[in-house]
C-alpha positions in Angstrom: 5.4 -17.8 16.9 6.6 -15.2 14.5 9.5 -13.0 15.5 8.3 -9.4 16.2 9.3 -7.1 13.4 8.4 -3.5 12.4 6.3 -2.5 9.4 5.9 1.0 7.9 2.4 1.2 6.2 1.9 4.4 4.2 -1.7 5.6 4.3 -2.4 3.3 7.2 -5.0 5.5 8.8 -7.9 4.3 6.7 -9.2 1.9 4.1 -6.9 -0.8 2.9 -3.9 0.5 4.6 -5.7 0.3 7.9 -6.6 -3.3 7.3 -3.0 -4.1 6.3 -1.6 -2.4 9.5 -4.1 -4.3 11.7 -3.4 -7.7 10.1 0.3 -7.3 10.6 -0.3 -6.2 14.2 -2.4 -9.3 14.8 0.6 -11.3 13.6 2.6 -9.7 16.4 4.5 -7.0 14.5 4.9 -3.4 15.6 3.4 -0.9 13.2 4.3 2.6 11.9 1.5 4.3 9.8 1.4 7.5 8.0 -1.5 9.8 7.5 -1.9 12.9 5.4 -4.3 15.1 7.3 -6.6 13.1 9.6 -4.8 12.5 12.9 -7.9 11.3 14.6 -8.3 8.4 12.2 -4.7 7.6 12.7 -5.1 7.6 16.5 -8.1 5.3 16.2 -6.0 2.8 14.3 -3.2 3.0 16.9 -5.8 2.1 19.5 -6.8 -1.0 17.5 -3.1 -1.9 17.1 -2.6 -1.6 20.9 -5.7 -3.9 21.5 -3.9 -6.4 19.3 -1.0 -6.4 21.7 1.5 -4.5 19.3 3.1 -1.1 19.5 2.2 1.4 17.0 3.1 5.1 16.0 1.6 7.5 13.5 3.5 10.1 11.5 2.2 12.8 9.1 3.4 12.4 5.5 2.5 13.7 2.2 3.8 11.0 -0.2 3.6 13.5 -3.1 6.2 15.7 -1.4 9.6 14.1 -2.2 11.4 17.0 -0.5 9.9 15.9 2.9 11.3 12.3 2.7 14.7 13.0 4.3 13.2 14.7 7.4 10.5 12.0 7.6 12.9 9.2 7.7 15.2 11.1 10.2 12.0 11.3 12.4 11.2 7.7 12.0 14.9 6.7 12.7 14.9 8.8 15.9 11.6 7.3 17.1 12.8 3.7 16.4 16.2 4.5 18.1 14.5 5.7 21.2 11.9 2.9 21.5 13.7 -0.1 20.1 17.4 0.7 20.1 17.6 0.3 16.3 17.1 2.9 13.6 15.5 0.7 10.9 12.5 -1.4 10.1 11.6 -4.7 8.3 8.6 -4.1 6.1 7.6 -1.2 3.8 4.1 -1.2 2.4 3.6 1.5 -0.2 -0.1 1.9 0.1 -1.0 5.6 0.2 -3.1 6.7 -2.8 -5.5 9.2 -4.3 -8.3 8.9 -6.9 -8.5 11.2 -10.0 -11.1 9.8 -12.4 -11.4 11.2 -16.0 -11.6 10.1 -19.5 -8.4 10.7 -21.5 -9.7 13.8 -23.4 -10.8 15.3 -20.1 -7.7 14.5 -18.0 -5.9 17.7 -17.0 -2.2 18.0 -16.6 -2.8 18.9 -12.9 -4.7 15.6 -12.4 -2.0 13.6 -14.2 0.7 15.2 -12.1 -1.1 14.6 -8.8 -1.6 10.9 -9.7 2.1 10.6 -10.8 3.5 12.3 -7.7 1.7 10.0 -5.3 1.5 6.8 -7.2 4.7 6.6 -9.2 7.3 9.3 -8.3 6.4 9.3 -4.6 6.6 5.5 -4.3 10.0 5.4 -6.2 11.7 8.0 -4.1 10.1 7.0 -0.8 11.4 3.4 -1.5 14.8 4.8 -2.5 15.1 6.7 0.8 13.8 3.8 2.8 16.2 1.2 1.5 19.1 2.0 3.8 16.7 1.6 6.8 15.1 -1.7 5.6 16.6 -4.7 7.3 18.2 -7.4 5.3 15.6 -10.2 4.6 13.0 -7.6 4.8 9.9 -7.1 2.5 8.6 -4.4 0.2 5.0 -4.5 -0.9 3.8 -2.1 -3.5 0.1 -1.6 -4.3 -1.1 -1.7 -7.9 -4.7 -2.2 -9.3 -6.6 -4.7 -11.3 -7.0 -1.8 -13.8 -3.5 -2.4 -15.0 -4.8 -5.6 -16.5 -8.4 -4.8 -17.5 -9.8 -1.6 -18.7 -12.4 0.6 -17.2 -12.7 4.0 -19.0 -11.8 6.9 -16.8 -8.8 5.3 -15.2 -6.1 5.7 -18.0 -3.8 7.9 -16.0 -4.2 6.1 -12.7 -3.7 2.7 -14.3 -0.7 4.0 -16.3 1.0 5.0 -13.0 0.2 1.5 -11.5 1.7 -0.2 -14.5 4.8 1.7 -13.9 4.9 0.5 -10.4 4.6 -3.1 -11.5 7.7 -2.6 -13.8 9.5 -0.7 -11.0 8.8 -3.5 -8.6 10.5 -6.1 -10.8 13.6 -3.9 -11.1 13.5 -3.4 -7.3 13.3 -7.1 -6.6 16.4 -7.7 -8.8 18.4 -4.9 -7.2 17.6 -5.7 -3.5 17.6 -9.6 -3.8 21.3 -9.7 -2.8 20.2 -8.5 0.7 17.5 -11.1 1.0 14.7 -8.5 0.5 11.7 -9.4 -1.5 9.6 -7.0 -3.5 6.1 -7.8 -4.7 3.0 -6.1 -5.9 -0.6 -6.6 -4.6 -3.2 -5.6 -7.3 -6.7 -5.3 -5.7 -9.8 -5.2 -7.8 -12.7 -2.9 -6.7 -12.9 -2.8 -3.0 -15.6 -1.2 -0.8 -13.6 1.6 0.9 -14.0 5.4 1.2 -11.6 5.4 -1.8 -14.3 4.0 -4.0 -17.4 5.3 -2.2 -18.4 7.6 -4.9 -18.6 4.7 -7.4 -20.7 2.5 -5.1 -23.0 5.4 -4.2 -23.5 7.0 -7.7 -23.0 4.1 -10.1 -24.8 1.1 -8.6 -25.5 -0.3 -12.2 -21.6 -0.3 -12.7 -21.2 -2.3 -9.4 -23.9 -4.8 -10.5 -22.1 -5.3 -13.8 -18.7 -5.7 -12.1 -20.2 -8.3 -9.7 -21.7 -10.2 -12.6 -18.3 -10.3 -14.2 -16.4 -11.4 -11.1 -15.8 -15.2 -10.6 -16.6 -15.1 -6.8 -19.7 -13.0 -7.4 -19.1 -10.1 -5.3 -17.1 -6.9 -4.8 -14.2 -6.9 -2.4 -13.8 -5.7 1.2 -10.6 -4.6 3.0 -10.4 -8.0 4.8 -9.8 -9.5 1.4 -6.5 -7.6 1.0 -4.8 -7.1 4.4 -4.2 -10.9 4.9 -2.4 -11.2 1.5 0.1 -8.3 2.5 0.6 -9.9 5.9 1.4 -13.2 4.2 3.9 -11.6 1.9 5.6 -10.2 5.0 5.8 -13.6 6.6 8.6 -16.1 6.6 6.4 -18.4 4.6 6.6 -16.0 1.6 10.4 -15.7 1.7 10.7 -17.3 -1.9 8.2 -15.1 -3.5 9.6 -12.0 -5.2 9.0 -9.8 -8.3 5.5 -11.0 -8.5 2.2 -9.4 -9.2 -0.6 -10.9 -7.1 -4.0 -9.7 -8.3 -6.7 -9.9 -5.6 -9.8 -9.2 -7.4 -12.0 -12.2 -6.9 -11.5 -13.0 -10.6 -12.7 -9.8 -12.2 -13.1 -9.8 -16.0 -11.5 -13.3 -16.6 
């Protein structure tokens, strides 16, 4: 049986983050999730984590607000010290995200900055602040997107941020490797979550086209992603680092 460890999953109150948190809990690990505003959703996830036999806690965090990271990690350390006797954790999953879709001529500076603050700047500095707390031989999983490989108009800014995360992850893997920590990227294709609900509801023809251009002949669901993250956090994945794993069902090959 796997040794119980502790995972921090940002944006773990819904969508892909929820699935990742639950998959890790089902493997016997304790979970810390963050949420931005909906504490009820976070509490519902904690209930499911408890049903899986693991301990869980939820903390409010805006990953765009770098100035809040010191106090956030102080709160996390205090919680862990009181409940486990140690102040650190083992796995960091940078999952929290937002969607701002616009063609390049229509993209505003505000939209660009919002995407950058969450998907690039926020991930960089949250990881920086987390590094002293991540145990040796730990794991860092960053989320990218299939859109960093193939092109769907309207996602230039979003995909550019995720491309930056892919480069950042390779540098991160090199810098933390001496501690036995691995750093990898998971890049989902289109997944049916509240994050993509508007596309599924308002552009069914686009979904049909994407499905026709996907090797496995369907769009993804959260269960297609959570297990990959759980695997990368396992001992079996200890020799995988600095890699981009696309989980898109073979979109646009």
